[in-house]
Structure formats: C-alpha cells, structure tokens
C-alpha positions in Angstrom: 0.0 0.0 0.0 2.9 2.4 0.9 4.6 1.6 -2.4 1.4 2.3 -4.3 1.0 5.7 -2.6 4.6 6.6 -3.5 4.1 5.5 -7.1 1.0 7.6 -7.3 2.8 10.6 -5.9 5.6 10.2 -8.5 3.1 9.9 -11.3 1.3 13.0 -10.0 4.6 15.0 -9.9 5.4 13.9 -13.4 1.9 14.9 -14.6 2.2 18.3 -12.9 5.7 18.8 -14.5 4.3 18.0 -17.9 1.4 20.3 -17.4 3.7 23.1 -16.3 6.0 22.5 -19.3 3.0 22.5 -21.7 1.7 25.8 -20.1 5.1 27.4 -20.5 5.3 26.4 -24.2 1.8 27.7 -24.8 2.7 31.0 -23.0 5.9 31.4 -25.2 3.9 30.7 -28.3 1.2 33.2 -27.4 3.9 35.8 -26.7 5.6 35.1 -30.0 2.2 35.3 -31.8 1.6 38.7 -30.2 5.0 39.9 -31.3 4.3 38.7 -34.9 1.0 40.5 -34.9 2.6 43.7 -33.7 5.2 43.4 -36.4 2.5 42.8 -39.1 3.6 39.2 -40.0 0.8 36.8 -40.9 2.6 33.6 -39.9 1.9 31.1 -37.1 4.7 30.5 -34.4 4.7 26.8 -35.4 5.3 27.6 -39.1 8.0 30.1 -38.1 9.8 27.6 -36.0 9.8 25.1 -38.9 11.2 27.6 -41.3 14.0 28.7 -39.0 14.8 25.0 -38.3 15.0 24.3 -42.0 17.3 27.3 -42.6 19.6 25.9 -39.9 19.7 22.5 -41.5 20.5 24.0 -45.0 23.3 26.1 -43.5 24.7 23.1 -41.6 24.6 21.0 -44.8 26.4 23.7 -46.7 29.1 23.9 -44.0 29.4 20.1 -43.9 29.8 19.8 -47.7 32.6 22.5 -47.6 34.4 20.7 -44.7 34.1 17.3 -46.5 35.7 18.8 -49.7 38.3 21.0 -47.9 39.5 18.3 -45.4 39.5 15.4 -47.8 40.8 17.0 -51.1 42.8 20.0 -49.9 44.3 18.9 -46.6 44.1 15.1 -46.9 42.8 14.5 -43.4 41.5 11.1 -42.4 37.8 10.2 -42.5 37.6 9.7 -38.8 38.7 13.3 -38.2 36.2 14.5 -40.8 33.3 12.6 -39.3 34.2 13.8 -35.8 34.3 17.4 -37.0 30.9 17.0 -38.8 29.4 15.5 -35.6 30.6 18.5 -33.6 29.2 20.8 -36.2 25.7 19.2 -36.1 25.7 19.1 -32.3 27.3 22.4 -31.2 27.3 24.7 -34.2 23.7 23.8 -35.1 22.5 24.8 -31.6 24.5 28.0 -31.7 23.3 28.8 -35.2 19.7 28.2 -34.2 20.0 30.4 -31.2 21.6 33.2 -33.3 18.8 33.0 -35.9 16.2 33.3 -33.3 18.1 36.2 -31.7 18.4 38.0 -35.1 14.7 37.4 -35.8 13.7 38.9 -32.5 15.8 41.9 -33.2 14.2 42.3 -36.6 10.8 42.0 -35.1 11.5 44.5 -32.4 12.8 47.1 -34.9 9.8 46.5 -37.2 7.4 47.0 -34.3 9.2 50.2 -33.4 9.0 51.4 -37.0 5.2 50.6 -37.1 4.7 52.6 -33.9 6.6 55.6 -35.4 4.5 55.4 -38.5 1.3 55.4 -36.5 2.4 58.4 -34.4 3.3 60.4 -37.5 -0.1 60.2 -39.1 -2.2 60.1 -35.9 -3.0 63.9 -35.7 -4.2 64.0 -39.3 -6.4 60.9 -38.7 -7.9 62.4 -35.5 -8.7 65.7 -37.3 -10.4 63.8 -40.1 -12.4 61.8 -37.6 -13.3 65.0 -35.8 -14.6 66.5 -39.1 -16.7 63.4 -39.7 -18.2 63.5 -36.3 -19.1 67.2 -36.6 -20.7 66.4 -40.0 -23.2 64.1 -38.1 -21.6 60.7 -38.3 -21.6 58.2 -35.4 -18.2 57.6 -33.8 -17.6 54.1 -35.3 -18.6 55.3 -38.8 -16.4 58.5 -38.4 -13.4 56.3 -37.5 -14.0 54.1 -40.5 -14.6 56.8 -43.1 -11.5 58.7 -41.9 -9.2 55.9 -43.1 -7.0 56.9 -46.0 -4.4 54.7 -47.9 -1.6 57.2 -46.9 -2.1 56.4 -43.2 -0.5 52.9 -43.8 -0.2 50.9 -40.6 -2.8 53.1 -38.8 -5.3 52.4 -41.6 -4.9 48.7 -41.3 -5.3 48.8 -37.5 -8.5 50.9 -37.8 -9.9 48.4 -40.3 -9.2 45.6 -37.8 -11.0 47.7 -35.1 -14.0 48.2 -37.5 -14.1 44.4 -38.3 -14.2 43.6 -34.6 -17.0 46.1 -33.9 -19.0 44.6 -36.9 -18.6 41.1 -35.2 -20.4 42.6 -32.2 -17.5 43.6 -29.9 -17.8 46.9 -28.0 -16.1 49.8 -29.7 -14.3 50.8 -26.5 -12.9 47.3 -26.0 -11.7 47.2 -29.6 -10.0 50.6 -29.3 -8.3 49.6 -26.0 -6.9 46.4 -27.6 -5.5 48.5 -30.4 -3.9 50.9 -27.9 -2.4 48.1 -25.8 -0.9 46.5 -28.9 1.8 49.1 -29.3 4.2 50.6 -26.7 3.2 54.2 -27.6 2.4 56.7 -24.8 0.9 59.1 -27.4 -1.4 56.5 -28.8 -2.5 55.2 -25.4 -3.2 58.7 -24.1 -5.2 59.6 -27.2 -7.3 56.4 -27.1 -7.8 56.7 -23.3 -9.1 60.3 -23.8 -11.4 59.1 -26.6 -12.8 56.3 -24.5 -13.4 58.6 -21.5 -15.1 61.1 -23.8 -17.4 58.3 -25.1 -18.3 57.2 -21.6 -18.9 60.8 -20.4 -21.0 61.6 -23.5 -19.2 64.9 -24.3 -18.4 66.6 -27.6 -16.2 64.0 -29.2 -15.4 66.0 -32.3 -14.0 68.9 -30.4 -12.1 66.5 -28.1 -10.4 64.7 -31.0 -9.5 68.1 -32.6 -7.8 69.2 -29.3 -6.0 65.9 -29.0 -4.6 66.3 -32.5 -3.5 69.9 -31.9 -1.8 68.8 -28.6 0.1 66.0 -30.5 1.3 68.5 -33.1 2.5 70.9 -30.5 4.4 68.1 -28.7 6.0 67.2 -32.0 7.0 70.8 -32.6 8.6 71.0 -29.2 10.6 67.8 -29.8 11.9 69.3 -33.1 12.9 72.5 -31.3 14.7 70.4 -28.6 16.5 68.4 -31.3 17.6 71.7 -33.0 19.0 73.0 -29.7 21.3 69.9 -29.4 22.4 70.0 -33.0 25.8 71.2 -32.0 26.5 68.0 -30.1 25.2 65.9 -32.9 27.5 67.6 -35.4 30.5 67.3 -33.1 29.9 63.5 -32.5 29.3 62.9 -36.2 32.5 64.7 -37.2 34.6 63.0 -34.6 33.3 59.6 -35.7 33.1 59.9 -39.4 36.0 62.3 -40.2 38.4 62.8 -37.4 38.8 59.2 -36.1 39.5 57.6 -39.5 42.1 60.2 -40.5 43.9 59.9 -37.1 43.9 56.1 -37.3 45.3 56.4 -40.9 48.0 58.8 -39.7 49.0 56.5 -36.9 49.2 53.6 -39.4 51.5 55.7 -41.7 53.6 56.6 -38.7 54.1 52.9 -37.8 55.2 52.3 -41.4 57.7 55.2 -41.2 59.1 54.0 -37.9 59.4 50.4 -39.2 61.3 51.6 -42.4 63.6 53.9 -40.4 64.4 51.1 -37.9 65.2 48.7 -40.8 67.4 51.3 -42.6 69.2 52.4 -39.5 69.8 48.9 -38.3 72.8 48.6 -40.7 74.2 51.9 -39.4 73.9 50.7 -35.8 75.8 47.4 -36.6 78.5 49.4 -38.4 78.8 51.8 -35.5 79.1 48.8 -33.1 81.9 47.3 -35.1 83.7 50.6 -35.0 83.5 50.7 -31.2 80.4 52.9 -30.8 77.5 51.6 -28.7 74.6 52.8 -31.0 71.6 50.5 -31.6 68.4 51.0 -33.6 65.4 48.8 -33.3 62.0 48.7 -35.2 58.7 49.0 -33.6 57.1 45.8 -32.3 53.7 46.7 -33.6 52.8 45.2 -37.0 50.9 47.4 -39.4 48.6 44.6 -40.3 47.6 44.1 -36.7 47.1 47.8 -36.2 44.9 48.0 -39.3 42.6 45.3 -37.9 42.5 47.1 -34.6 41.7 50.4 -36.3 38.8 48.9 -38.3 37.3 47.1 -35.3 37.6 50.3 -33.2 35.9 52.4 -36.0 33.1 49.9 -36.2 32.5 49.9 -32.4 32.8 53.7 -32.3 30.3 54.1 -35.2 27.8 51.9 -33.5 27.8 53.7 -30.2 28.0 57.2 -31.8 24.9 56.5 -33.9 23.1 55.2 -30.8 24.2 58.3 -28.7 23.1 60.7 -31.5 19.7 58.9 -31.7 19.2 59.2 -27.9 20.2 62.9 -28.0 17.9 63.6 -31.0 14.8 61.6 -30.3 15.3 60.1 -26.8 15.2 56.5 -28.2 18.2 54.3 -29.2 16.1 52.2 -31.6 15.6 55.1 -34.0 19.4 55.3 -34.5 19.8 51.8 -36.0 19.3 53.3 -39.5 22.4 55.5 -39.0 24.7 52.6 -37.9 25.4 51.2 -41.4 26.0 54.7 -42.8 28.4 55.6 -40.0 30.3 52.3 -40.3 30.6 52.3 -44.1 31.6 56.0 -44.2 34.2 55.7 -41.5 35.8 52.6 -42.9 35.9 54.0 -46.5 37.4 57.3 -45.3 40.0 55.4 -43.3 41.1 53.3 -46.3 41.2 56.4 -48.5 43.2 58.4 -45.9 45.6 55.5 -45.4 46.3 55.3 -49.1 46.7 59.1 -49.6 48.8 59.7 -46.6 50.9 56.6 -47.4 51.7 58.0 -50.9 52.4 61.5 -49.5 54.8 60.2 -46.9 56.4 58.0 -49.6 57.4 61.1 -51.6 59.6 62.3 -48.8 61.2 58.9 -47.9 
C-alpha cells in the first residue's frame, strides 16, 4: 500500500511537471504570436519555428559539404577526423546557429514593431482631425473612425480596419480601441485612445475633443523638433569626430608605424656598423605590426560608429532604436574614409622617404 502511494505521488509529480512544461510552451507561443501581430507578420509560431529550423539545416549542410571537400581534397585529413568534425558541427554549431537565428529574428521583429509605432504616431494627428470633421458632420463615432481611413495612413489604416471588423462582429467599440492601444508601446497612442474612451463614456463633444488631442500632439512634435535643434551642435561634433576625425587619425597612426618600421630597418645597418667601430649605438624597429594595427583600427571604428549612432539617436529623439538606420551609414563611411586616408597619406609620406 505504501509503495502504491509513493508510485501515485511520483506519477502526479510527473503529470504536474508535464502540465507546467506545456503551459510554459503555450505561453511562449502566445507571446511570439503577439509579437508577430505587432510586427505585421501573418505567420503562425509553429510555421516560423519550422522555417528557422529548415534554414539551420540548410546552412549546416552547406558547411558540412565544404568541410568534406576541404578536409579530404585540400588537406588530406582522415575520414575519422572529418566525421568527428561533422558530428561536432551538427551538435554544437547547429544549436549556436539556431540560437543566433532566433536572436536575429527577435531583433528584426523589435525594430519592425518600433517602425510601425513611429508610422502610427506620424499620421495620428491627421487621422484624428479627419475623424473630428466626420463627427461634426453628423456621423456616429464608429462610422467616423471608419470613413476617416486613408491609404496614406498605412499601418494606422490597417489597424483601424481591424477595429472596424471587430465592432462589426459585435464587440464593443471601447474594447476594440483599447486592444488597439495596448498593442503598441506608444504613450501618445495610449493617451489619445484613453481620452477618446473617456469622452465616449462621459458623452461629451467627441469631435472637439479629438481636434484638441490632434492639436496637442502636433504641439508636442513641434517642441521635440525644437529640442532636437537645440542639441544639433552636439550631434555635429559627435558625427564629425566619428566619421571624419577618427579615420584620419587612425590612418595617420598607421602611416607613422610604417615610417618608424622603415627607419628602424634602414638604420639597423648603421647601428651594426657603429658597433663594429666601437660605438654603442643601436636602432630597433617597432614591435607593432601594421597589419595588426589595421585590424585594430577597423574594429575600433566599427565599435565607435555603433555607439556614436546610438548616442546621437538618444540625444535627438530620446530613443536608441531610431538610430539603427544610422549605424550602417556611420560604419561604411568611417571605414571607407580610413582606407582612402591611409592610401593618400601613405603616398604623400612615400614622396619624402
């Protein structure tokens, strides 16, 4: 009897553990589905997982084929070493690759959600003013929201269409609007929808309320532009230091390393001749290789460009995500200018040596 009770407890614990695991999986899937909806992707989490898994398999197959050819034909390594390397590839590299793909996908989704939020905030005042005009013309609130939709509103137009479809199915307009507001992490959108819902509940003049909300949003945007203009000096300084000054200084340092290396090599013979004549004079070249310094300079410029673009975005708009579009521009410009400055300064110094 005691053994039966213990066995039942073990089964109960296993069952609870399975239920908790299943609940966690469902929770993660629901969160991923919510993320995909915010980003505007019409794909199920299961289908997405299958696609990313298939991409990992294809990449691993490509790497395995390359290793088979490279090890067997070029290096002539034994099959046991090749099979061991492929096994390590499919166990370790596959897991790391799958993790990196998911991480990259989440970053892309997060940036896409942020972009959609910015697109909504840009056209929200115009949409509210059109809705206000429709209400003043005698339309009901739901019809005014629907007829104010324009193709140029983009993401906002699609979201309002979804709100209209939900209200047609019988859902309350206030609940549909609240779901739309909760979908995006936008203080401006949430405050506007909250004021609209409060106006509907209070039974006030909704048309005038929406017009005042739109004017308030436009005034806030104007204040943000003025604040960004006030800190333009800092933005110009950081941009110049990152894009122009740093690459030229790194190129000048690289040319200096070349000059010191050449001087040390040329004066080495003089030092040996002086030593043979009884003078204790010695010359040595720098221990820093130019190839190593060039790698260091490029990596430093890439890191500096990344953080400079992020800092500029925070200064300008108060959000680091909006600066991701500047990162490739900063990186490419600084690296190209470094290579050009290195080539030009190298030729100029070569004329005098």
